[in-house]
C-alpha positions in Angstrom: -0.8 15.1 -13.4 2.5 13.6 -12.3 5.0 12.7 -14.9 5.1 9.0 -14.1 1.4 8.5 -14.4 0.7 10.6 -17.5 -0.8 9.4 -20.7 1.1 9.5 -24.0 2.4 12.9 -24.8 0.4 13.8 -27.9 -2.7 12.1 -26.7 -2.8 14.2 -23.5 -3.4 17.3 -25.6 -6.5 15.8 -27.1 -10.0 16.5 -25.8 -12.6 13.7 -25.3 -16.1 13.6 -24.2 -17.3 11.5 -21.3 -20.8 10.8 -20.1 -21.3 10.0 -16.4 -24.0 7.3 -16.2 -24.2 6.9 -12.4 -23.2 8.7 -9.2 -23.4 12.1 -7.7 -24.2 15.2 -9.7 -21.6 18.0 -9.6 -23.4 21.2 -10.1 -21.4 24.4 -9.6 -24.2 26.1 -7.6 -24.6 23.1 -5.3 -20.8 22.9 -4.9 -20.6 26.6 -3.9 -23.3 25.9 -1.3 -21.4 22.9 0.0 -18.2 25.0 0.2 -20.0 27.7 2.3 -21.4 25.0 4.6 -18.0 23.5 5.0 -16.5 26.8 5.9 -19.1 27.3 8.7 -18.7 23.7 10.0 -16.3 22.6 12.8 -14.2 20.8 10.2 -13.8 23.9 8.1 -13.1 26.1 11.1 -10.5 23.6 12.4 -8.8 23.5 9.1 -8.6 27.3 8.9 -6.8 27.2 12.3 -4.5 24.5 11.0 -3.7 26.6 7.9 -3.0 29.6 10.1 -0.7 27.7 12.4 3.0 27.1 12.1 4.6 23.8 11.2 6.9 22.3 13.7 9.9 20.1 13.1 7.8 17.0 13.0 5.5 18.3 10.2 2.6 18.9 12.6 0.7 22.2 12.8 1.2 24.2 16.0 -1.2 26.8 17.5 -0.8 30.5 16.9 2.3 32.0 18.7 1.2 33.7 21.9 2.7 35.1 25.1 2.2 33.1 28.3 0.0 34.8 30.9 1.2 35.3 34.4 -1.2 32.7 35.9 -1.1 30.3 33.0 -0.6 26.7 33.9 2.0 24.4 32.4 0.7 22.2 29.7 -0.6 18.9 31.0 1.3 15.7 29.9 -1.1 13.4 28.1 -0.9 9.7 28.6 0.1 7.3 25.8 -3.5 6.2 25.3 -4.7 9.9 25.2 -2.0 10.8 22.6 -3.0 7.7 20.5 -6.7 8.6 20.6 -6.0 12.2 19.8 -3.8 11.1 16.8 -6.5 8.8 15.5 -9.1 11.6 15.9 -6.9 14.0 14.0 -6.2 11.4 11.2 -10.0 10.8 10.9 -10.5 14.6 10.7 -7.8 14.9 8.0 -9.3 12.1 5.9 -12.7 13.8 6.2 -11.2 17.1 5.1 -9.2 15.5 2.3 -12.4 14.0 1.0 -14.1 17.3 1.2 -11.3 19.0 -0.7 -11.9 16.6 -3.6 -15.6 16.8 -3.7 -15.5 19.1 -6.7 -14.1 16.3 -8.9 -16.4 15.2 -11.8 -16.4 11.6 -10.5 -16.1 9.9 -7.1 -15.2 6.4 -6.0 -17.7 3.8 -7.2 -19.2 6.1 -9.9 -19.6 4.7 -13.4 -18.9 6.6 -16.6 -18.6 6.1 -20.3 -15.3 7.5 -21.6 -13.2 7.6 -24.8 -9.7 6.1 -24.4 -7.3 8.6 -26.0 -4.0 7.0 -25.2 -2.1 4.5 -23.2 0.4 5.2 -20.4 3.8 3.6 -19.8 2.2 0.9 -17.6 -0.1 -0.2 -20.5 -3.2 1.4 -18.9 -5.8 3.1 -21.1 -6.0 6.9 -20.6 -9.5 8.6 -20.7 -11.0 11.7 -19.3 -14.2 12.8 -17.6 -14.7 16.6 -17.9 -10.9 17.0 -18.1 -10.2 14.6 -15.1 -7.9 11.8 -16.1 -8.7 8.1 -15.4 -6.3 5.2 -15.9 -8.1 2.0 -17.1 -6.2 -1.3 -17.2 -7.2 -3.4 -20.2 -8.6 -0.5 -22.3 -7.0 0.4 -25.6 -6.6 3.7 -27.5 -9.6 4.5 -29.7 -12.1 2.6 -27.6 -15.3 3.8 -25.9 -15.7 2.0 -22.6 -17.8 2.0 -19.5 -15.8 2.1 -16.3 -16.2 2.1 -12.5 -14.0 4.5 -10.6 -11.9 2.7 -8.0 -9.8 5.5 -6.6 -9.4 9.3 -7.1 -6.5 11.6 -6.4 -6.2 15.4 -7.0 -5.3 15.2 -10.7 -6.1 11.6 -11.8 -7.8 8.4 -10.7 -8.1 4.7 -11.5 -11.0 2.9 -12.9 -12.1 -0.7 -13.7 -13.1 -1.7 -17.2 -16.7 -2.9 -17.1 -17.9 -2.9 -20.8 -16.5 -2.0 -24.2 -19.0 0.0 -26.2 -16.7 0.5 -29.1 -13.8 -1.8 -29.6 -10.4 -1.0 -31.0 -9.3 -2.8 -34.3 -6.1 -3.6 -32.4 -7.9 -5.6 -29.7 -7.5 -9.4 -29.7 -8.4 -12.2 -27.3 -5.5 -12.8 -25.0 -4.4 -16.4 -25.7 -3.2 -17.0 -22.1 -5.8 -18.6 -19.9 -4.5 -16.8 -16.7 -3.8 -13.4 -18.3 -6.3 -11.6 -16.1 -4.8 -13.0 -12.9 -1.1 -12.9 -13.7 0.8 -9.6 -13.8 3.7 -10.9 -16.0 2.2 -9.6 -19.3 0.3 -6.3 -19.6 -0.7 -6.0 -23.2 -1.6 -9.5 -24.5 -5.0 -8.1 -25.5 -3.3 -5.9 -28.1 -2.2 -7.2 -31.5 1.5 -7.6 -31.8 1.7 -5.2 -34.7 0.0 -2.6 -32.6 2.3 -3.3 -29.6 5.4 -2.6 -31.8 3.8 0.7 -33.0 2.9 1.7 -29.4 6.4 1.0 -28.2 8.0 3.2 -30.9 5.5 6.0 -30.0 6.3 5.6 -26.3 10.0 6.2 -27.1 9.1 9.2 -29.3 6.9 10.7 -26.6 9.6 10.6 -23.9 12.3 11.9 -26.2 10.1 14.9 -27.0 8.6 15.5 -23.5 11.6 14.7 -21.2 14.6 15.0 -23.6 13.2 18.1 -25.4 14.4 16.5 -28.6 12.9 17.1 -32.0 12.0 13.8 -33.7 12.1 13.6 -37.5 8.8 13.5 -39.3 10.1 12.7 -42.8 8.7 9.7 -44.7 10.4 6.4 -44.1 11.4 6.3 -47.8 13.4 9.6 -47.4 15.1 8.4 -44.2 16.0 5.1 -45.9 17.6 7.0 -48.8 19.6 9.1 -46.4 20.7 6.1 -44.4 21.9 4.4 -47.6 24.1 7.4 -48.4 25.5 7.4 -44.9 26.7 3.8 -44.9 30.3 4.9 -44.4 29.4 5.7 -40.7 29.6 9.5 -41.1 27.0 11.7 -39.5 27.2 14.3 -42.3 24.5 12.8 -44.4 22.1 12.6 -41.4 22.1 16.4 -41.3 19.7 16.2 -44.3 17.1 14.7 -41.9 15.5 17.3 -39.6 15.4 15.9 -36.1 16.2 12.5 -34.4 15.4 9.5 -36.5 13.3 7.0 -34.5 13.0 3.7 -36.5 10.1 1.3 -36.3 10.5 -1.2 -33.4 12.4 -4.4 -34.3 10.0 -7.2 -33.3 10.1 -11.0 -33.3 8.8 -13.3 -36.0 7.5 -15.6 -33.3 6.8 -13.5 -30.2 6.0 -16.4 -27.9 8.1 -18.9 -25.8 11.1 -16.5 -25.9 12.3 -16.6 -22.3 15.3 -18.8 -21.5 14.9 -18.4 -17.7 12.1 -19.2 -15.3 12.1 -18.0 -11.6 9.1 -19.6 -10.0 8.1 -18.9 -6.3 7.0 -22.0 -4.4 4.1 -22.2 -1.9 1.7 -24.6 -0.4 -2.1 -25.0 -0.6 -4.5 -27.7 0.7 -3.5 -29.7 -2.4 0.2 -29.6 -1.6 3.2 -28.0 -3.1 2.4 -25.3 -5.7 4.5 -23.0 -7.9 3.6 -20.4 -10.4 3.1 -16.6 -10.0 2.0 -14.1 -7.5 -1.6 -13.1 -7.9 -1.9 -9.5 -9.1 -1.3 -7.1 -6.3 -0.5 -9.7 -3.7 2.0 -12.3 -2.5 -0.5 -15.2 -2.8 1.0 -17.9 -5.1 -1.3 -19.2 -7.8 -0.3 -22.6 -9.3 0.6 -22.6 -12.9 1.7 -25.3 -15.3 2.5 -23.4 -18.4 3.5 -19.8 -19.4 3.2 -18.8 -23.0 6.3 -16.6 -23.0 8.5 -19.2 -21.3 10.4 -21.9 -23.2 8.4 -25.1 -23.0 11.4 -27.0 -21.5 11.4 -24.6 -18.5 7.7 -25.4 -17.9 8.5 -29.1 -18.1 11.3 -28.9 -15.5 9.3 -26.8 -13.1 6.3 -29.2 -13.3 8.6 -32.2 -12.7 10.2 -30.5 -9.6 6.8 -29.8 -8.1 5.7 -33.3 -8.8 8.8 -34.8 -7.1 8.6 -32.4 -4.2 5.0 -33.4 -3.5 5.9 -37.1 -3.7 8.9 -36.7 -1.3 6.9 -34.4 1.1 9.2 -31.4 0.6 7.9 -28.4 2.5 7.4 -24.9 0.9 8.8 -21.7 2.4 6.3 -19.5 4.2 7.1 -15.8 4.0 5.1 -15.0 7.2 6.7 -17.6 9.5 10.1 -17.9 7.8 9.7 -21.7 7.9 9.7 -24.3 5.2 12.4 -25.4 2.8 11.8 -24.7 -0.9 11.6 -21.0 -1.8 12.1 -20.8 -5.6 12.8 -23.0 -8.6 15.0 -21.4 -11.2 15.5 -22.9 -14.6 17.9 -21.7 -17.3 17.9 -23.1 -20.8 20.6 -22.5 -23.5 18.7 -22.1 -26.7 21.7 -22.9 -29.0 23.2 -25.8 -27.1 20.0 -27.2 -25.5 21.8 -27.4 -22.1 19.7 -26.8 -19.0 20.5 -25.7 -15.4 18.2 -26.2 -12.4 18.7 -24.2 -9.3 16.8 -25.1 -6.1 16.6 -22.0 -3.8 16.2 -23.3 -0.2 15.8 -22.0 3.3 18.7 -24.1 4.7 21.4 -26.4 3.4 19.8 -29.8 4.1 17.6 -31.2 1.4 15.6 -34.4 2.5 15.8 -37.2 -0.1 18.3 -35.2 -2.2 19.6 -38.3 -4.0 16.1 -39.4 -5.0 15.2 -35.9 -6.2 18.3 -35.6 -8.3 18.0 -39.1 -9.7 14.4 -38.5 -10.8 15.2 -35.2 -12.5 18.1 -36.8 -14.4 15.9 -39.7 -15.4 13.0 -37.7 -16.8 14.9 -34.6 -18.1 18.1 -35.7 -19.7 19.0 -32.2 -21.1 19.7 -31.0 -17.5 23.5 -30.5 -17.3 23.7 -28.8 -13.9 21.7 -29.1 -10.7 22.6 -26.5 -8.1 21.4 -25.4 -4.7 21.3 -21.8 -3.6 20.9 -21.2 0.2 18.8 -18.2 1.2 17.8 -18.1 4.9 17.1 -14.3 5.0 13.6 -12.9 5.5 13.6 -11.1 2.2 12.0 -11.0 -1.2 15.4 -11.3 -2.9 15.5 -14.6 -4.7 19.1 -15.7 -4.2 21.3 -16.0 -1.1 25.0 -15.8 -0.9 25.9 -19.5 -1.0 25.6 -21.6 -4.1 26.8 -25.2 -4.5 26.6 -27.9 -7.2 24.5 -30.9 -6.4 25.2 -32.7 -9.6 26.9 -31.9 -13.0 28.8 -28.7 -13.9 28.7 -25.3 -12.3 27.9 -23.7 -15.6 26.0 -24.3 -18.9 27.1 -22.9 -22.2 25.2 -20.9 -24.8 26.0 -18.7 -27.9 24.9 -15.2 -28.9 25.9 -14.9 -32.5 29.3 -16.7 -32.7 30.3 -15.7 -29.2 30.2 -18.4 -26.5 29.2 -17.7 -22.9 29.4 -19.7 -19.7 26.3 -19.2 -17.6 26.4 -19.8 -13.8 23.6 -20.1 -11.3 23.7 -16.4 -10.4 25.2 -14.7 -13.5 23.2 -12.3 -15.5 22.3 -13.4 -19.0 19.7 -11.8 -21.3 16.4 -13.7 -21.1 15.6 -13.3 -24.8 18.6 -14.6 -26.7 17.0 -14.2 -30.2 16.4 -10.4 -29.7 19.7 -10.0 -27.7 21.5 -10.8 -30.9 19.4 -8.2 -32.7 20.2 -5.7 -30.0 23.9 -6.3 -29.9 24.3 -6.4 -33.7 22.6 -2.9 -33.9 25.0 -1.8 -31.1 28.1 -2.9 -33.2 26.6 -1.2 -36.3 26.1 2.1 -34.5 29.6 1.9 -33.0 30.9 2.2 -36.7 34.0 0.1 -36.0 36.7 -0.4 -38.6 39.2 -2.4 -36.6 41.3 0.5 -35.5 39.2 1.9 -32.6 39.6 1.9 -28.9 36.2 1.2 -27.2 35.1 1.5 -23.6 32.1 -0.5 -22.5 30.6 1.0 -19.3 28.2 -1.3 -17.3 29.8 -4.3 -19.1 28.2 -7.0 -16.9 29.5 -10.4 -17.9 31.0 -9.0 -21.1 28.3 -9.8 -23.6 28.5 -6.5 -25.5 32.3 -6.2 -24.9 33.0 -9.5 -26.6 30.7 -8.6 -29.5 32.6 -5.3 -29.9 36.0 -6.9 -29.6 35.5 -8.8 -32.9 35.5 -5.5 -34.7 37.7 -3.1 -32.6 41.4 -2.8 -31.9 41.0 -2.8 -28.1 38.0 -2.9 -25.8 37.9 -2.0 -22.1 35.0 -3.1 -20.0 34.1 -1.8 -16.5 31.5 -3.1 -14.0 31.0 -2.6 -10.3 30.0 -6.2 -9.6 33.1 -8.3 -9.0 31.4 -11.6 -9.8 30.2 -10.3 -13.2 33.8 -9.2 -14.0 35.0 -12.7 -13.1 32.5 -14.1 -15.5 33.5 -11.6 -18.2 37.2 -12.6 -17.9 36.3 -16.2 -18.1 34.1 -15.6 -21.2 37.0 -13.7 -22.9 39.3 -16.7 -22.3 36.6 -19.1 -23.5 36.5 -17.2 -26.8 40.3 -16.7 -26.9 39.8 -12.9 -27.2 43.0 -11.1 -26.0 42.1 -7.6 -27.1 39.6 -7.0 -24.3 40.4 -6.0 -20.7 37.9 -5.9 -17.8 38.2 -4.0 -14.5 36.1 -3.9 -11.3 34.8 -0.5 -10.2 32.4 2.3 -10.9 32.6 3.6 -14.4 32.9 7.2 -13.3 36.0 6.3 -11.2 37.7 3.8 -13.5 37.4 5.6 -16.8 39.1 8.8 -15.6 41.9 6.6 -14.3 42.2 5.0 -17.7 42.4 8.4 -19.3 45.3 9.3 -17.0 47.0 6.1 -18.2 46.7 7.4 -21.8 43.7 5.3 -22.7 41.4 7.5 -24.9 38.2 6.0 -26.2 37.0 6.6 -29.8 33.7 5.1 -28.9 32.0 4.7 -25.5 29.1 2.2 -25.1 26.8 2.5 -22.1 24.2 -0.1 -21.1 23.0 1.2 -17.7 20.3 -0.2 -15.4 16.8 1.3 -15.4 17.8 4.3 -13.4 20.1 5.4 -16.2 23.7 6.6 -16.2 25.3 8.0 -13.1 25.6 11.8 -13.5 29.4 11.5 -12.9 29.7 9.1 -15.7 28.0 11.5 -18.1 30.4 14.2 -16.9 33.3 11.8 -17.6 32.0 11.2 -21.1 31.8 14.9 -21.8 35.3 15.4 -20.5 36.8 12.5 -22.5 34.9 13.6 -25.7 34.8 10.4 -27.7 33.8 10.7 -31.4 30.6 8.8 -30.7 28.5 7.3 -27.9 26.3 4.3 -28.2 23.6 4.1 -25.5 21.7 0.8 -24.9 18.7 1.6 -22.8 16.0 -0.5 -21.0 14.1 2.6 -19.8 13.1 5.3 -22.3 12.5 7.9 -19.6 16.0 7.9 -18.2 17.4 7.5 -21.7 15.7 10.8 -22.7 17.0 12.5 -19.5 20.6 11.4 -20.2 20.4 12.4 -23.9 19.4 15.9 -22.9 22.6 16.1 -20.8 24.8 14.9 -23.6 23.1 17.2 -26.1 23.7 20.2 -23.8 27.3 19.0 -23.5 28.0 19.2 -27.2 26.7 15.9 -28.6 24.0 15.3 -31.2 21.5 12.4 -31.0 21.2 11.0 -34.5 19.3 7.6 -34.6 17.2 5.6 -32.2 16.3 2.0 -32.8 13.7 0.5 -30.5 14.0 -3.3 -30.0 11.2 -5.5 -28.5 13.0 -7.7 -26.1 9.8 -8.6 -24.1 6.8 -9.1 -26.3 3.4 -8.7 -24.7 4.8 -6.5 -21.9 5.2 -2.7 -21.7 9.0 -2.9 -21.7 11.0 -1.7 -24.7 14.8 -1.4 -25.2 16.5 1.1 -27.5 19.9 1.6 -29.1 20.9 5.1 -29.8 23.9 6.6 -31.6 25.2 10.0 -30.5 27.9 12.0 -32.3 30.1 14.7 -31.0 28.8 17.9 -32.6 31.8 19.7 -34.2 30.0 23.0 -33.8 30.6 22.8 -30.1 
């Protein structure tokens, strides 16, 4: 089984029974007979020749090496059609042989089986087995007995569709969203929120053990709480009383709905006119939607109004296939604390018919809109934004707060979509940094400076580095907005800028990293190990790359102490984590 499709670590070691209820029988004697017949068939003989051949530079199998005879003719040049027909014949033969190779699997495509779900993978799919063969089943939960239909098989695993639930999990609930089965935005609405939080913690534990090769503490939560109370001074000494890395329960939301402050809605057209909503699962067909239960209601209201006005004014929708049509996306940003809203119309060209009527109607019906912008994207691409953004009405930014830090949010600037949990995440980051007001802190991957400005309230000096120039421009503006003069931002790659800072005499006591999903650049990890800060705080949006990077830091003389999972995206499979890592004096 490949790493990225495996079930949960501990669950994969369990055994479970499965009862095939329909399909081919897979008897060993019959299979041996089929194998013998296959060896004697033209397909089997041809494949033996292929296996005995040599592979050329194009990856094809050549014939056996042999000497040319004296009277041997030169090879005939085949026509383009002959080569094409030969290739199709070979591909068909390969598919037939590939199918024959997998004929010993306990299930085949379209078979049905009753299986026990023993875990859930990182995509939120249930994991079950038929005679040791793994099946991934979307919609199934751990602890359930289900009847499934096999959709696809590979060498070590397959995919199946959930047909019936013979024994339901106590964690199963009815998904409240009417379009949950069609939309791919949420993956685990059918799981109780308490169970979601537990699964997300276990997912973090599993990858720390499996990928990071770290030992996770198994002490009772009461004992860990006692040790943490003793280590309130920020020292790692008391934590040595706990055997292994402490992974805390996931910090969830009191109200895990309507938490998103940004909507990005693709626009299309049907016989009924302009539509906007989501892409149907596994396709680029747009399904119209009027409400999303994880979006702020005000975002839904603005999108609905824009669609209504667009239909009334006869605005055309962009067509991916032809590259024609005007309106591509509607993007809405809402500031939770101030209530200000920004609307961005992403268009396939600069000219907007009836622009004044459109703007006037939006201002009339949605008075909280403080900014209406246009982004022009004429490229044949799935990327939402183009390079040009202009203000149609109002300001070029809206303002919001995280904690007591104010931020200016432009049309294209990155800003966390769950502001409530962002404050939880950043507060934990500051706590793990253990600042007393005397430290020098480096914030790698600083973005628009959100974490940097949080840290600057408690540190002597903060240095932020980010490779995206526009983000650094926003970071500097946000520092001025908050009158913070003990923070400096620089454009560049962290692995290049931080060594240059070191040469200038800037030595960090604490380094904070908040990398993208691919994790830290290897050169940045080398830089951290060379600089040897007292502690590292790692903010992660991908547990797998987090575990990989922690293993590198551990091998370089650091000790992973605490991990705090944070649920930034309820009802999805995503989980963020904040980790504190100390330099191990023994190294």
